[in-house]
N, C-alpha and C positions, 0 to 999 in steps of 0.2 A: 482697222481704222475707225475712229470715232467721227462719223459724219457730222455730228452736232457741233464740232469745233469750227466748221466752215459755213458761215452764214451766207445765204444766196444774195447775189447782187442783182439789182433790177436790170432787165435787158428788154429792149423794144421788140425784138423778133429772134426766136431761136431757130426758125426754119430757114433753109437756104432758098426755098422757092415754093410757089403754089399754096401759100397760106401764111397766117400770122399767128404766132404763139408768143404772147407777152408774159414776161416774168416780172411781177411787181415786187418780188422779194418779200420780206417779212412785213406784214401790215399790222401785226399784233405783237405785243410783248410776250415774253415767255410765260409770265403770270396770267395774262389774259387768255392766251392759247390754252393753258392747262385748265383754267376755270371753264372755258367753253367746252373742252373735251369732256370733263366730268358732267357738265350739264347735259350735253347731247347724249352721252352714254345712258343716262337714266331717264331723260325726258322725251326722246323721240320714239315713235311707234315702229320699232325695228321688227322686220320679218325676213325670213330667208327669201332670197330672190328665186324666182321660178322661170324656167325657159323651156321651150320645146325645140329640140334639135332632131331633124330627120324623123319626125313623128314620135319621138320619145320625150317624156316629161321628166325634167330634172329639177331638183332643189340644189341651189348653190350653197357653199359653205358661208360665203359672205352674207351679210344682212343689208337690207335697204329700207328706206322710208321716203315717201314722196309727199311734198307739201305744195300748196298752191293758193292763188287768190280765190279760186272757185273749186267746186267738187269735180275736178277734171278726171277723165279716164285716159290713161296712157297705155297704148297697145304697142308691145314690142316682143320679138322672139316668141310669138305664139301665145303670150299671156298678156294680162293687163293689170295696171295699178290704179287704185283709187286715191286721189289726193286728199290729204288731211288738211285741216285748218292750221295756219301758221302758229307756231309757238311764239311767245313774246321775244325770246332770245334770238330765234331764227329770223324773225321779221326785222329786228334791229340790225342784224348783220346784213340782210338783204339791202336795206336802205343805205347802209354804209358803203357796200360794194357798188351799188348803182352809181353813187357819187364818184367813186374812184375810177370806175370803168367807163362812165358816161354812157350808160345803156340801161334800159328798164328790163326787169325780169318779173315773171308772174308765177314761177314755180321753182322748186328745188328738189333734186334727187340726191338724197344722202346715202352714203355707202359706209358700212362698218366692216373693217378687216381686223379680226380679233388677234391675229398674229401673222407672221411672215408666210405661213403655209397657205393663207388665203390671198387670192389675187384676182385679176381679171385679164382674160386673154385679149389678143389683138382684135380690135373692132373700131368702127367709126360711129359717132352719134349722128347718124344721117337719116333718122326716121322722118317721114314727110311732115309730121306734126311739129317739127322743129324749124320748118322753113316757111317763109311767107310765100304767097302766090307770085310775088313780083321777082324774087331771086332765089338763089340757092346758097345764100350766105347766112351764117349763124354767128352768135356770140355766146359762148359758154364760159362762165367764170367758175374756177375750181379753187376752193379754199381748204387747206389741209390742217389737220390737228393730230397730235400724238407723235408716234415714232416716225423718223425719217425713212422714206421708201424710194426706190428707184422707179422712174417713170420713163417710158421710151416711146418714140415716134418712128414710123417707117413709111416711106412713100409707097403708094399703091402701084406705081408704074416704073419708078426709078430705084436705084440701089441706095438712095440716101436714107440715113438713120440718124436720129438725135436722141441722146440720153440726158436725163436730168435727175437731180435729187429733189424731192419735195419734203420740206421741213414743216413742223408744226407752226402755224401762223403765216404760212406762205401762200400768196395768191398767184395763180396762173390763169391766163385767159386765152382761149382759142377763138380766133376770129376769121371772118371772110370765108374762103373756100377750103379751110383746113380739113373739115370733115369729108369733103369731096375727094381730096387728093391724098390724105394721110390716114393711117390707122395708129392707134395708141394702145398701150398696155401698162398695167402695174405689175412689176416683176415679183416673183416669189423669192423668199430668202429664209432658209431653215434656221438661221441664227437669230431671227427677230421673234421675240416672244411677247411684245407689247402691242397694244391696239393702235390703229390708225382710223380716223374718220375723215372723209372728204365730202364737202358740200358742193354740188354742181348746180349753180344757178343758171336757169334757162328761160327763154321766152317760148311759151307753148301756144300753138295755134289749135285750139280744140275742134275747130270745124274743118280742118284739113283732113283729107283721106288718110287713114292709118292702116 
């Protein structure tokens, strides 16, 4: 089946409970999306992600790059990332998405999956540095480029699951207590041989305990 034949429709909430996942649909044309994909492939400071699990140090197949308003340090999974200065193209997209989402962001974690064998397992973006001291709610905006990939959610306490396809140029936003109650994953597919990039715009609280 050619997933590209079915363009996503905007939906206000994909989750049945305990969170909000908005699908804005395609916010870029096919031409714009392809131009950004090629720009980001060559202009972002890609590095293999590194994690520490059960005392063992691993390098992941996927690559990441982190950008921000300041020289932030982001600690997670036993390692840390140092933020780079915004590239012009990335900063323009941030401003555009802030207007669409009606929320400010001061950082972006970019992920590069070179083919369908590269994915990310079940997790929540629930590090303390992503929450204010006042509440446990977050807003994370994810913009996709490149090949269409399957993205899934599952509730941490209930049997609820939600699957969606993320197309190039599609914006998806996780709000409220989504990270507290849900995990998400990008699925593997051996049939996919093309790259995908997603930009996850976040508000980072650098003085929070990490």
